[in-house]
PDB file of N, CA, C and O in Angstrom:
ATOM      1  N   VAL A   1     114.370  97.503 144.483  1.00  0.00           N
ATOM      2  CA  VAL A   1     113.091  96.866 144.222  1.00  0.00           C
ATOM      3  C   VAL A   1     113.182  96.157 142.879  1.00  0.00           C
ATOM      4  O   VAL A   1     113.567  96.752 141.872  1.00  0.00           O
ATOM      5  N   GLY A   2     112.831  94.905 142.879  1.00  0.00           N
ATOM      6  CA  GLY A   2     112.864  94.124 141.649  1.00  0.00           C
ATOM      7  C   GLY A   2     111.720  94.481 140.714  1.00  0.00           C
ATOM      8  O   GLY A   2     110.651  94.911 141.147  1.00  0.00           O
ATOM      9  N   LEU A   3     111.964  94.296 139.440  1.00  0.00           N
ATOM     10  CA  LEU A   3     110.950  94.591 138.435  1.00  0.00           C
ATOM     11  C   LEU A   3     110.379  93.329 137.796  1.00  0.00           C
ATOM     12  O   LEU A   3     109.623  93.405 136.828  1.00  0.00           O
ATOM     13  N   GLY A   4     110.737  92.188 138.332  1.00  0.00           N
ATOM     14  CA  GLY A   4     110.278  90.925 137.766  1.00  0.00           C
ATOM     15  C   GLY A   4     108.772  90.804 137.701  1.00  0.00           C
ATOM     16  O   GLY A   4     108.234  90.170 136.793  1.00  0.00           O
ATOM     17  N   HIS A   5     108.094  91.405 138.650  1.00  0.00           N
ATOM     18  CA  HIS A   5     106.632  91.323 138.673  1.00  0.00           C
ATOM     19  C   HIS A   5     105.981  92.171 137.572  1.00  0.00           C
ATOM     20  O   HIS A   5     104.790  92.021 137.300  1.00  0.00           O
ATOM     21  N   LEU A   6     106.749  93.051 136.947  1.00  0.00           N
ATOM     22  CA  LEU A   6     106.222  93.905 135.887  1.00  0.00           C
ATOM     23  C   LEU A   6     106.377  93.295 134.501  1.00  0.00           C
ATOM     24  O   LEU A   6     105.786  93.775 133.534  1.00  0.00           O
ATOM     25  N   HIS A   7     107.168  92.247 134.411  1.00  0.00           N
ATOM     26  CA  HIS A   7     107.445  91.644 133.105  1.00  0.00           C
ATOM     27  C   HIS A   7     106.224  90.878 132.597  1.00  0.00           C
ATOM     28  O   HIS A   7     105.677  90.022 133.292  1.00  0.00           O
ATOM     29  N   VAL A   8     105.818  91.198 131.396  1.00  0.00           N
ATOM     30  CA  VAL A   8     104.731  90.478 130.739  1.00  0.00           C
ATOM     31  C   VAL A   8     105.343  89.714 129.574  1.00  0.00           C
ATOM     32  O   VAL A   8     106.010  90.308 128.727  1.00  0.00           O
ATOM     33  N   PRO A   9     105.126  88.412 129.523  1.00  0.00           N
ATOM     34  CA  PRO A   9     105.696  87.643 128.415  1.00  0.00           C
ATOM     35  C   PRO A   9     105.191  88.160 127.070  1.00  0.00           C
ATOM     36  O   PRO A   9     104.036  88.564 126.942  1.00  0.00           O
ATOM     37  N   LYS A  10     106.064  88.142 126.077  1.00  0.00           N
ATOM     38  CA  LYS A  10     105.670  88.562 124.732  1.00  0.00           C
ATOM     39  C   LYS A  10     104.801  87.482 124.103  1.00  0.00           C
ATOM     40  O   LYS A  10     105.025  86.286 124.290  1.00  0.00           O
ATOM     41  N   VAL A  11     103.825  87.930 123.369  1.00  0.00           N
ATOM     42  CA  VAL A  11     102.950  87.031 122.629  1.00  0.00           C
ATOM     43  C   VAL A  11     103.059  87.423 121.164  1.00  0.00           C
ATOM     44  O   VAL A  11     102.904  88.594 120.815  1.00  0.00           O
ATOM     45  N   SER A  12     103.321  86.456 120.320  1.00  0.00           N
ATOM     46  CA  SER A  12     103.540  86.703 118.898  1.00  0.00           C
ATOM     47  C   SER A  12     102.211  86.848 118.153  1.00  0.00           C
ATOM     48  O   SER A  12     101.388  85.933 118.163  1.00  0.00           O
ATOM     49  N   VAL A  13     102.006  87.986 117.515  1.00  0.00           N
ATOM     50  CA  VAL A  13     100.802  88.203 116.706  1.00  0.00           C
ATOM     51  C   VAL A  13     100.778  87.237 115.515  1.00  0.00           C
ATOM     52  O   VAL A  13      99.724  86.668 115.233  1.00  0.00           O
ATOM     53  N   PRO A  14     101.894  87.029 114.804  1.00  0.00           N
ATOM     54  CA  PRO A  14     101.864  86.048 113.711  1.00  0.00           C
ATOM     55  C   PRO A  14     101.485  84.637 114.183  1.00  0.00           C
ATOM     56  O   PRO A  14     100.753  83.930 113.490  1.00  0.00           O
ATOM     57  N   GLU A  15     101.975  84.231 115.348  1.00  0.00           N
ATOM     58  CA  GLU A  15     101.607  82.913 115.876  1.00  0.00           C
ATOM     59  C   GLU A  15     100.124  82.858 116.206  1.00  0.00           C
ATOM     60  O   GLU A  15      99.466  81.847 115.963  1.00  0.00           O
ATOM     61  N   GLN A  16      99.604  83.935 116.753  1.00  0.00           N
ATOM     62  CA  GLN A  16      98.175  83.983 117.071  1.00  0.00           C
ATOM     63  C   GLN A  16      97.344  83.958 115.789  1.00  0.00           C
ATOM     64  O   GLN A  16      96.284  83.334 115.753  1.00  0.00           O
ATOM     65  N   ALA A  17      97.813  84.626 114.740  1.00  0.00           N
ATOM     66  CA  ALA A  17      97.110  84.613 113.455  1.00  0.00           C
ATOM     67  C   ALA A  17      97.053  83.194 112.893  1.00  0.00           C
ATOM     68  O   ALA A  17      96.018  82.760 112.389  1.00  0.00           O
ATOM     69  N   ALA A  18      98.159  82.485 112.982  1.00  0.00           N
ATOM     70  CA  ALA A  18      98.190  81.105 112.498  1.00  0.00           C
ATOM     71  C   ALA A  18      97.225  80.238 113.299  1.00  0.00           C
ATOM     72  O   ALA A  18      96.520  79.402 112.732  1.00  0.00           O
ATOM     73  N   TRP A  19      97.193  80.434 114.610  1.00  0.00           N
ATOM     74  CA  TRP A  19      96.301  79.674 115.487  1.00  0.00           C
ATOM     75  C   TRP A  19      94.841  79.938 115.120  1.00  0.00           C
ATOM     76  O   TRP A  19      94.055  79.003 114.963  1.00  0.00           O
ATOM     77  N   VAL A  20      94.483  81.218 114.984  1.00  0.00           N
ATOM     78  CA  VAL A  20      93.105  81.598 114.656  1.00  0.00           C
ATOM     79  C   VAL A  20      92.714  81.041 113.292  1.00  0.00           C
ATOM     80  O   VAL A  20      91.638  80.463 113.141  1.00  0.00           O
ATOM     81  N   LEU A  21      93.575  81.212 112.312  1.00  0.00           N
ATOM     82  CA  LEU A  21      93.269  80.754 110.960  1.00  0.00           C
ATOM     83  C   LEU A  21      93.065  79.240 110.923  1.00  0.00           C
ATOM     84  O   LEU A  21      92.184  78.749 110.217  1.00  0.00           O
ATOM     85  N   GLU A  22      93.866  78.512 111.670  1.00  0.00           N
ATOM     86  CA  GLU A  22      93.708  77.056 111.729  1.00  0.00           C
ATOM     87  C   GLU A  22      92.340  76.689 112.305  1.00  0.00           C
ATOM     88  O   GLU A  22      91.661  75.810 111.775  1.00  0.00           O
ATOM     89  N   ARG A  23      91.936  77.354 113.380  1.00  0.00           N
ATOM     90  CA  ARG A  23      90.627  77.076 113.993  1.00  0.00           C
ATOM     91  C   ARG A  23      89.482  77.393 113.028  1.00  0.00           C
ATOM     92  O   ARG A  23      88.527  76.626 112.906  1.00  0.00           O
ATOM     93  N   LEU A  24      89.592  78.525 112.354  1.00  0.00           N
ATOM     94  CA  LEU A  24      88.525  78.916 111.435  1.00  0.00           C
ATOM     95  C   LEU A  24      88.465  77.990 110.222  1.00  0.00           C
ATOM     96  O   LEU A  24      87.376  77.655 109.755  1.00  0.00           O
ATOM     97  N   ARG A  25      89.611  77.579 109.713  1.00  0.00           N
ATOM     98  CA  ARG A  25      89.634  76.646 108.578  1.00  0.00           C
ATOM     99  C   ARG A  25      89.027  75.306 108.976  1.00  0.00           C
ATOM    100  O   ARG A  25      88.328  74.673 108.185  1.00  0.00           O
ATOM    101  N   ASP A  26      89.301  74.876 110.213  1.00  0.00           N
ATOM    102  CA  ASP A  26      88.722  73.619 110.695  1.00  0.00           C
ATOM    103  C   ASP A  26      87.198  73.685 110.704  1.00  0.00           C
ATOM    104  O   ASP A  26      86.529  72.685 110.443  1.00  0.00           O
ATOM    105  N   ARG A  27      86.655  74.848 111.001  1.00  0.00           N
ATOM    106  CA  ARG A  27      85.196  75.039 111.012  1.00  0.00           C
ATOM    107  C   ARG A  27      84.629  75.057 109.601  1.00  0.00           C
ATOM    108  O   ARG A  27      83.515  74.590 109.365  1.00  0.00           O
ATOM    109  N   GLY A  28      85.396  75.593 108.672  1.00  0.00           N
ATOM    110  CA  GLY A  28      84.947  75.666 107.288  1.00  0.00           C
ATOM    111  C   GLY A  28      84.547  77.070 106.876  1.00  0.00           C
ATOM    112  O   GLY A  28      84.238  77.921 107.710  1.00  0.00           O
ATOM    113  N   MET A  29      84.560  77.290 105.582  1.00  0.00           N
ATOM    114  CA  MET A  29      84.239  78.596 105.026  1.00  0.00           C
ATOM    115  C   MET A  29      82.789  78.969 105.352  1.00  0.00           C
ATOM    116  O   MET A  29      81.875  78.158 105.204  1.00  0.00           O
ATOM    117  N   GLY A  30      82.604  80.204 105.795  1.00  0.00           N
ATOM    118  CA  GLY A  30      81.270  80.713 106.074  1.00  0.00           C
ATOM    119  C   GLY A  30      80.701  80.331 107.422  1.00  0.00           C
ATOM    120  O   GLY A  30      79.596  80.759 107.756  1.00  0.00           O
ATOM    121  N   GLU A  31      81.412  79.543 108.209  1.00  0.00           N
ATOM    122  CA  GLU A  31      80.956  79.172 109.554  1.00  0.00           C
ATOM    123  C   GLU A  31      81.437  80.226 110.545  1.00  0.00           C
ATOM    124  O   GLU A  31      82.631  80.516 110.617  1.00  0.00           O
ATOM    125  N   TRP A  32      80.522  80.788 111.297  1.00  0.00           N
ATOM    126  CA  TRP A  32      80.844  81.887 112.207  1.00  0.00           C
ATOM    127  C   TRP A  32      81.256  81.369 113.574  1.00  0.00           C
ATOM    128  O   TRP A  32      80.675  80.418 114.098  1.00  0.00           O
ATOM    129  N   VAL A  33      82.277  82.014 114.146  1.00  0.00           N
ATOM    130  CA  VAL A  33      82.787  81.698 115.481  1.00  0.00           C
ATOM    131  C   VAL A  33      82.846  82.998 116.268  1.00  0.00           C
ATOM    132  O   VAL A  33      83.318  84.014 115.756  1.00  0.00           O
ATOM    133  N   GLY A  34      82.378  82.972 117.492  1.00  0.00           N
ATOM    134  CA  GLY A  34      82.422  84.163 118.333  1.00  0.00           C
ATOM    135  C   GLY A  34      83.840  84.460 118.801  1.00  0.00           C
ATOM    136  O   GLY A  34      84.627  83.549 119.057  1.00  0.00           O
ATOM    137  N   PHE A  35      84.153  85.743 118.908  1.00  0.00           N
ATOM    138  CA  PHE A  35      85.473  86.133 119.415  1.00  0.00           C
ATOM    139  C   PHE A  35      85.678  85.573 120.816  1.00  0.00           C
ATOM    140  O   PHE A  35      86.784  85.164 121.167  1.00  0.00           O
ATOM    141  N   SER A  36      84.624  85.554 121.611  1.00  0.00           N
ATOM    142  CA  SER A  36      84.746  85.013 122.968  1.00  0.00           C
ATOM    143  C   SER A  36      85.165  83.545 122.934  1.00  0.00           C
ATOM    144  O   SER A  36      85.887  83.091 123.821  1.00  0.00           O
ATOM    145  N   ASP A  37      84.722  82.797 121.921  1.00  0.00           N
ATOM    146  CA  ASP A  37      85.144  81.400 121.776  1.00  0.00           C
ATOM    147  C   ASP A  37      86.612  81.301 121.375  1.00  0.00           C
ATOM    148  O   ASP A  37      87.312  80.370 121.773  1.00  0.00           O
ATOM    149  N   LEU A  38      87.068  82.268 120.584  1.00  0.00           N
ATOM    150  CA  LEU A  38      88.462  82.249 120.129  1.00  0.00           C
ATOM    151  C   LEU A  38      89.450  82.623 121.224  1.00  0.00           C
ATOM    152  O   LEU A  38      90.641  82.336 121.108  1.00  0.00           O
ATOM    153  N   VAL A  39      88.971  83.257 122.281  1.00  0.00           N
ATOM    154  CA  VAL A  39      89.885  83.677 123.348  1.00  0.00           C
ATOM    155  C   VAL A  39      89.614  82.972 124.674  1.00  0.00           C
ATOM    156  O   VAL A  39      90.218  83.323 125.688  1.00  0.00           O
ATOM    157  N   GLU A  40      88.724  81.990 124.688  1.00  0.00           N
ATOM    158  CA  GLU A  40      88.366  81.356 125.950  1.00  0.00           C
ATOM    159  C   GLU A  40      89.535  80.614 126.603  1.00  0.00           C
ATOM    160  O   GLU A  40      89.515  80.390 127.814  1.00  0.00           O
ATOM    161  N   ASP A  41      90.540  80.232 125.836  1.00  0.00           N
ATOM    162  CA  ASP A  41      91.692  79.523 126.402  1.00  0.00           C
ATOM    163  C   ASP A  41      92.820  80.464 126.829  1.00  0.00           C
ATOM    164  O   ASP A  41      93.838  80.003 127.346  1.00  0.00           O
ATOM    165  N   CYS A  42      92.659  81.760 126.624  1.00  0.00           N
ATOM    166  CA  CYS A  42      93.713  82.725 126.950  1.00  0.00           C
ATOM    167  C   CYS A  42      93.842  82.898 128.464  1.00  0.00           C
ATOM    168  O   CYS A  42      92.850  83.061 129.174  1.00  0.00           O
ATOM    169  N   ASP A  43      95.083  82.858 128.935  1.00  0.00           N
ATOM    170  CA  ASP A  43      95.362  83.028 130.359  1.00  0.00           C
ATOM    171  C   ASP A  43      95.689  84.466 130.719  1.00  0.00           C
ATOM    172  O   ASP A  43      95.544  84.866 131.875  1.00  0.00           O
ATOM    173  N   MET A  44      96.129  85.248 129.739  1.00  0.00           N
ATOM    174  CA  MET A  44      96.582  86.613 130.012  1.00  0.00           C
ATOM    175  C   MET A  44      95.902  87.587 129.060  1.00  0.00           C
ATOM    176  O   MET A  44      95.557  87.237 127.931  1.00  0.00           O
ATOM    177  N   THR A  45      95.718  88.800 129.528  1.00  0.00           N
ATOM    178  CA  THR A  45      95.121  89.850 128.706  1.00  0.00           C
ATOM    179  C   THR A  45      95.930  90.078 127.439  1.00  0.00           C
ATOM    180  O   THR A  45      95.363  90.337 126.378  1.00  0.00           O
ATOM    181  N   VAL A  46      97.248  89.985 127.543  1.00  0.00           N
ATOM    182  CA  VAL A  46      98.103  90.221 126.377  1.00  0.00           C
ATOM    183  C   VAL A  46      97.815  89.201 125.265  1.00  0.00           C
ATOM    184  O   VAL A  46      97.964  89.522 124.086  1.00  0.00           O
ATOM    185  N   GLN A  47      97.410  87.997 125.622  1.00  0.00           N
ATOM    186  CA  GLN A  47      97.042  87.000 124.611  1.00  0.00           C
ATOM    187  C   GLN A  47      95.766  87.412 123.879  1.00  0.00           C
ATOM    188  O   GLN A  47      95.661  87.248 122.664  1.00  0.00           O
ATOM    189  N   ILE A  48      94.806  87.942 124.619  1.00  0.00           N
ATOM    190  CA  ILE A  48      93.551  88.393 124.012  1.00  0.00           C
ATOM    191  C   ILE A  48      93.824  89.542 123.051  1.00  0.00           C
ATOM    192  O   ILE A  48      93.282  89.580 121.946  1.00  0.00           O
ATOM    193  N   VAL A  49      94.664  90.470 123.475  1.00  0.00           N
ATOM    194  CA  VAL A  49      95.024  91.608 122.617  1.00  0.00           C
ATOM    195  C   VAL A  49      95.725  91.111 121.357  1.00  0.00           C
ATOM    196  O   VAL A  49      95.429  91.579 120.258  1.00  0.00           O
ATOM    197  N   ALA A  50      96.647  90.171 121.507  1.00  0.00           N
ATOM    198  CA  ALA A  50      97.379  89.635 120.354  1.00  0.00           C
ATOM    199  C   ALA A  50      96.438  88.914 119.392  1.00  0.00           C
ATOM    200  O   ALA A  50      96.606  89.013 118.176  1.00  0.00           O
ATOM    201  N   ARG A  51      95.461  88.197 119.912  1.00  0.00           N
ATOM    202  CA  ARG A  51      94.498  87.521 119.033  1.00  0.00           C
ATOM    203  C   ARG A  51      93.646  88.531 118.286  1.00  0.00           C
ATOM    204  O   ARG A  51      93.335  88.334 117.111  1.00  0.00           O
ATOM    205  N   PHE A  52      93.266  89.618 118.963  1.00  0.00           N
ATOM    206  CA  PHE A  52      92.477  90.647 118.292  1.00  0.00           C
ATOM    207  C   PHE A  52      93.299  91.318 117.191  1.00  0.00           C
ATOM    208  O   PHE A  52      92.801  91.539 116.088  1.00  0.00           O
ATOM    209  N   LEU A  53      94.553  91.639 117.493  1.00  0.00           N
ATOM    210  CA  LEU A  53      95.427  92.222 116.471  1.00  0.00           C
ATOM    211  C   LEU A  53      95.615  91.250 115.307  1.00  0.00           C
ATOM    212  O   LEU A  53      95.649  91.661 114.147  1.00  0.00           O
ATOM    213  N   ALA A  54      95.735  89.969 115.622  1.00  0.00           N
ATOM    214  CA  ALA A  54      95.862  88.953 114.575  1.00  0.00           C
ATOM    215  C   ALA A  54      94.625  88.945 113.683  1.00  0.00           C
ATOM    216  O   ALA A  54      94.737  88.829 112.462  1.00  0.00           O
ATOM    217  N   LEU A  55      93.448  89.069 114.290  1.00  0.00           N
ATOM    218  CA  LEU A  55      92.215  89.118 113.498  1.00  0.00           C
ATOM    219  C   LEU A  55      92.188  90.328 112.576  1.00  0.00           C
ATOM    220  O   LEU A  55      91.755  90.230 111.428  1.00  0.00           O
ATOM    221  N   LEU A  56      92.650  91.466 113.077  1.00  0.00           N
ATOM    222  CA  LEU A  56      92.696  92.663 112.236  1.00  0.00           C
ATOM    223  C   LEU A  56      93.630  92.459 111.048  1.00  0.00           C
ATOM    224  O   LEU A  56      93.325  92.875 109.930  1.00  0.00           O
ATOM    225  N   GLU A  57      94.763  91.820 111.295  1.00  0.00           N
ATOM    226  CA  GLU A  57      95.705  91.532 110.204  1.00  0.00           C
ATOM    227  C   GLU A  57      95.087  90.554 109.200  1.00  0.00           C
ATOM    228  O   GLU A  57      95.232  90.729 107.990  1.00  0.00           O
ATOM    229  N   LEU A  58      94.403  89.534 109.699  1.00  0.00           N
ATOM    230  CA  LEU A  58      93.755  88.567 108.814  1.00  0.00           C
ATOM    231  C   LEU A  58      92.633  89.224 108.011  1.00  0.00           C
ATOM    232  O   LEU A  58      92.406  88.874 106.853  1.00  0.00           O
ATOM    233  N   TYR A  59      91.941  90.166 108.620  1.00  0.00           N
ATOM    234  CA  TYR A  59      90.892  90.910 107.913  1.00  0.00           C
ATOM    235  C   TYR A  59      91.504  91.756 106.796  1.00  0.00           C
ATOM    236  O   TYR A  59      90.969  91.828 105.690  1.00  0.00           O
ATOM    237  N   ARG A  60      92.620  92.385 107.104  1.00  0.00           N
ATOM    238  CA  ARG A  60      93.310  93.199 106.099  1.00  0.00           C
ATOM    239  C   ARG A  60      93.733  92.351 104.900  1.00  0.00           C
ATOM    240  O   ARG A  60      93.731  92.821 103.762  1.00  0.00           O
ATOM    241  N   GLU A  61      94.091  91.104 105.168  1.00  0.00           N
ATOM    242  CA  GLU A  61      94.489  90.173 104.097  1.00  0.00           C
ATOM    243  C   GLU A  61      93.282  89.512 103.432  1.00  0.00           C
ATOM    244  O   GLU A  61      93.440  88.707 102.514  1.00  0.00           O
ATOM    245  N   ARG A  62      92.078  89.852 103.894  1.00  0.00           N
ATOM    246  CA  ARG A  62      90.819  89.289 103.387  1.00  0.00           C
ATOM    247  C   ARG A  62      90.697  87.789 103.655  1.00  0.00           C
ATOM    248  O   ARG A  62      90.019  87.073 102.918  1.00  0.00           O
ATOM    249  N   SER A  63      91.353  87.325 104.707  1.00  0.00           N
ATOM    250  CA  SER A  63      91.259  85.916 105.082  1.00  0.00           C
ATOM    251  C   SER A  63      90.063  85.647 105.983  1.00  0.00           C
ATOM    252  O   SER A  63      89.583  84.516 106.055  1.00  0.00           O
ATOM    253  N   VAL A  64      89.578  86.678 106.672  1.00  0.00           N
ATOM    254  CA  VAL A  64      88.426  86.521 107.555  1.00  0.00           C
ATOM    255  C   VAL A  64      87.424  87.643 107.305  1.00  0.00           C
ATOM    256  O   VAL A  64      87.754  88.698 106.763  1.00  0.00           O
ATOM    257  N   ALA A  65      86.194  87.378 107.718  1.00  0.00           N
ATOM    258  CA  ALA A  65      85.131  88.383 107.685  1.00  0.00           C
ATOM    259  C   ALA A  65      84.598  88.531 109.106  1.00  0.00           C
ATOM    260  O   ALA A  65      84.704  87.613 109.919  1.00  0.00           O
ATOM    261  N   PHE A  66      84.030  89.689 109.392  1.00  0.00           N
ATOM    262  CA  PHE A  66      83.449  89.964 110.706  1.00  0.00           C
ATOM    263  C   PHE A  66      81.966  90.254 110.562  1.00  0.00           C
ATOM    264  O   PHE A  66      81.505  90.718 109.519  1.00  0.00           O
ATOM    265  N   GLU A  67      81.231  89.973 111.622  1.00  0.00           N
ATOM    266  CA  GLU A  67      79.873  90.475 111.766  1.00  0.00           C
ATOM    267  C   GLU A  67      79.609  90.670 113.253  1.00  0.00           C
ATOM    268  O   GLU A  67      80.159  89.966 114.100  1.00  0.00           O
ATOM    269  N   GLN A  68      78.771  91.625 113.541  1.00  0.00           N
ATOM    270  CA  GLN A  68      78.376  91.898 114.919  1.00  0.00           C
ATOM    271  C   GLN A  68      76.879  92.205 114.874  1.00  0.00           C
ATOM    272  O   GLN A  68      76.479  93.348 114.654  1.00  0.00           O
ATOM    273  N   PRO A  69      76.056  91.174 115.086  1.00  0.00           N
ATOM    274  CA  PRO A  69      74.619  91.318 114.885  1.00  0.00           C
ATOM    275  C   PRO A  69      73.944  92.413 115.717  1.00  0.00           C
ATOM    276  O   PRO A  69      72.935  92.979 115.297  1.00  0.00           O
ATOM    277  N   GLU A  70      74.487  92.703 116.869  1.00  0.00           N
ATOM    278  CA  GLU A  70      73.887  93.744 117.703  1.00  0.00           C
ATOM    279  C   GLU A  70      74.975  94.627 118.292  1.00  0.00           C
ATOM    280  O   GLU A  70      76.092  94.163 118.520  1.00  0.00           O
ATOM    281  N   PRO A  71      74.662  95.889 118.540  1.00  0.00           N
ATOM    282  CA  PRO A  71      75.658  96.797 119.124  1.00  0.00           C
ATOM    283  C   PRO A  71      76.197  96.230 120.443  1.00  0.00           C
ATOM    284  O   PRO A  71      75.436  95.770 121.295  1.00  0.00           O
ATOM    285  N   LEU A  72      77.508  96.273 120.586  1.00  0.00           N
ATOM    286  CA  LEU A  72      78.213  95.770 121.765  1.00  0.00           C
ATOM    287  C   LEU A  72      78.043  94.266 121.966  1.00  0.00           C
ATOM    288  O   LEU A  72      78.380  93.740 123.028  1.00  0.00           O
ATOM    289  N   GLY A  73      77.525  93.573 120.956  1.00  0.00           N
ATOM    290  CA  GLY A  73      77.390  92.124 121.023  1.00  0.00           C
ATOM    291  C   GLY A  73      78.712  91.448 120.699  1.00  0.00           C
ATOM    292  O   GLY A  73      79.709  92.101 120.389  1.00  0.00           O
ATOM    293  N   ASP A  74      78.694  90.131 120.778  1.00  0.00           N
ATOM    294  CA  ASP A  74      79.900  89.354 120.494  1.00  0.00           C
ATOM    295  C   ASP A  74      80.282  89.514 119.024  1.00  0.00           C
ATOM    296  O   ASP A  74      79.445  89.368 118.133  1.00  0.00           O
ATOM    297  N   LEU A  75      81.537  89.809 118.787  1.00  0.00           N
ATOM    298  CA  LEU A  75      82.068  89.882 117.434  1.00  0.00           C
ATOM    299  C   LEU A  75      82.163  88.459 116.906  1.00  0.00           C
ATOM    300  O   LEU A  75      82.705  87.579 117.576  1.00  0.00           O
ATOM    301  N   ARG A  76      81.645  88.233 115.720  1.00  0.00           N
ATOM    302  CA  ARG A  76      81.713  86.912 115.113  1.00  0.00           C
ATOM    303  C   ARG A  76      82.658  86.960 113.919  1.00  0.00           C
ATOM    304  O   ARG A  76      82.707  87.941 113.177  1.00  0.00           O
ATOM    305  N   VAL A  77      83.403  85.875 113.756  1.00  0.00           N
ATOM    306  CA  VAL A  77      84.461  85.811 112.750  1.00  0.00           C
ATOM    307  C   VAL A  77      84.246  84.565 111.895  1.00  0.00           C
ATOM    308  O   VAL A  77      83.819  83.523 112.392  1.00  0.00           O
ATOM    309  N   SER A  78      84.546  84.690 110.612  1.00  0.00           N
ATOM    310  CA  SER A  78      84.414  83.566 109.696  1.00  0.00           C
ATOM    311  C   SER A  78      85.583  83.565 108.717  1.00  0.00           C
ATOM    312  O   SER A  78      86.064  84.623 108.311  1.00  0.00           O
ATOM    313  N   TRP A  79      86.034  82.374 108.343  1.00  0.00           N
ATOM    314  CA  TRP A  79      87.059  82.235 107.311  1.00  0.00           C
ATOM    315  C   TRP A  79      86.398  82.472 105.962  1.00  0.00           C
ATOM    316  O   TRP A  79      85.328  81.925 105.694  1.00  0.00           O
ATOM    317  N   THR A  80      87.014  83.270 105.120  1.00  0.00           N
ATOM    318  CA  THR A  80      86.437  83.631 103.825  1.00  0.00           C
ATOM    319  C   THR A  80      86.701  82.591 102.743  1.00  0.00           C
ATOM    320  O   THR A  80      86.099  82.641 101.670  1.00  0.00           O
ATOM    321  N   GLY A  81      87.588  81.663 103.017  1.00  0.00           N
ATOM    322  CA  GLY A  81      87.943  80.678 102.010  1.00  0.00           C
ATOM    323  C   GLY A  81      89.167  81.067 101.215  1.00  0.00           C
ATOM    324  O   GLY A  81      89.677  80.280 100.417  1.00  0.00           O
ATOM    325  N   GLU A  82      89.644  82.295 101.435  1.00  0.00           N
ATOM    326  CA  GLU A  82      90.881  82.730 100.783  1.00  0.00           C
ATOM    327  C   GLU A  82      92.011  81.874 101.347  1.00  0.00           C
ATOM    328  O   GLU A  82      92.370  82.013 102.516  1.00  0.00           O
ATOM    329  N   ASP A  83      92.561  81.007 100.538  1.00  0.00           N
ATOM    330  CA  ASP A  83      93.582  80.079 101.018  1.00  0.00           C
ATOM    331  C   ASP A  83      94.941  80.472 100.470  1.00  0.00           C
ATOM    332  O   ASP A  83      95.507  79.795  99.612  1.00  0.00           O
ATOM    333  N   THR A  84      95.446  81.568 100.980  1.00  0.00           N
ATOM    334  CA  THR A  84      96.755  82.048 100.539  1.00  0.00           C
ATOM    335  C   THR A  84      97.845  81.640 101.520  1.00  0.00           C
ATOM    336  O   THR A  84      98.951  82.178 101.489  1.00  0.00           O
ATOM    337  N   GLY A  85      97.527  80.683 102.393  1.00  0.00           N
ATOM    338  CA  GLY A  85      98.483  80.293 103.416  1.00  0.00           C
ATOM    339  C   GLY A  85      98.404  81.255 104.583  1.00  0.00           C
ATOM    340  O   GLY A  85      97.463  82.042 104.690  1.00  0.00           O
ATOM    341  N   ILE A  86      99.388  81.189 105.452  1.00  0.00           N
ATOM    342  CA  ILE A  86      99.430  82.089 106.596  1.00  0.00           C
ATOM    343  C   ILE A  86      99.952  83.435 106.109  1.00  0.00           C
ATOM    344  O   ILE A  86     101.050  83.503 105.558  1.00  0.00           O
ATOM    345  N   PRO A  87      99.190  84.502 106.302  1.00  0.00           N
ATOM    346  CA  PRO A  87      99.663  85.817 105.867  1.00  0.00           C
ATOM    347  C   PRO A  87     100.958  86.207 106.578  1.00  0.00           C
ATOM    348  O   PRO A  87     101.181  85.848 107.734  1.00  0.00           O
ATOM    349  N   VAL A  88     101.787  86.932 105.879  1.00  0.00           N
ATOM    350  CA  VAL A  88     103.024  87.426 106.476  1.00  0.00           C
ATOM    351  C   VAL A  88     102.677  88.631 107.335  1.00  0.00           C
ATOM    352  O   VAL A  88     102.220  89.661 106.839  1.00  0.00           O
ATOM    353  N   ILE A  89     102.903  88.480 108.622  1.00  0.00           N
ATOM    354  CA  ILE A  89     102.595  89.551 109.566  1.00  0.00           C
ATOM    355  C   ILE A  89     103.888  89.925 110.269  1.00  0.00           C
ATOM    356  O   ILE A  89     104.559  89.077 110.857  1.00  0.00           O
ATOM    357  N   GLU A  90     104.222  91.183 110.202  1.00  0.00           N
ATOM    358  CA  GLU A  90     105.442  91.660 110.843  1.00  0.00           C
ATOM    359  C   GLU A  90     105.263  91.724 112.358  1.00  0.00           C
ATOM    360  O   GLU A  90     104.159  91.944 112.854  1.00  0.00           O
ATOM    361  N   GLU A  91     106.350  91.530 113.075  1.00  0.00           N
ATOM    362  CA  GLU A  91     106.349  91.627 114.537  1.00  0.00           C
ATOM    363  C   GLU A  91     106.598  93.068 114.951  1.00  0.00           C
ATOM    364  O   GLU A  91     107.599  93.354 115.608  1.00  0.00           O
ATOM    365  N   ASP A  92     105.715  93.974 114.583  1.00  0.00           N
ATOM    366  CA  ASP A  92     105.930  95.380 114.918  1.00  0.00           C
ATOM    367  C   ASP A  92     104.965  95.875 115.986  1.00  0.00           C
ATOM    368  O   ASP A  92     104.681  97.070 116.066  1.00  0.00           O
ATOM    369  N   TYR A  93     104.466  94.964 116.799  1.00  0.00           N
ATOM    370  CA  TYR A  93     103.534  95.336 117.855  1.00  0.00           C
ATOM    371  C   TYR A  93     104.208  95.440 119.211  1.00  0.00           C
ATOM    372  O   TYR A  93     103.549  95.776 120.195  1.00  0.00           O
ATOM    373  N   GLY A  94     105.498  95.162 119.291  1.00  0.00           N
ATOM    374  CA  GLY A  94     106.152  95.098 120.585  1.00  0.00           C
ATOM    375  C   GLY A  94     106.813  96.336 120.952  1.00  0.00           C
ATOM    376  O   GLY A  94     107.409  96.423 122.025  1.00  0.00           O
TER     377      GLY A  94
END
């Protein structure tokens, strides 16, 4: 029995962080974007997970801020204006 159907392509968390940061910078400092908007182009669940992990890494670097106005509501993300470039994120999620 082949295992090809079980293979899930790897998605790079650092690449997703760069993608997210670029989108947020384009919006400008203090402009809020919903997480659902940040993942609407994702084709696979693994991409959504990688984007969420990327957001956590960006939060740790203080590059983004979060708010969630209501319980279980859409998570909103904003660029903080910290312009330290793309944070160095290790590929230790695989």
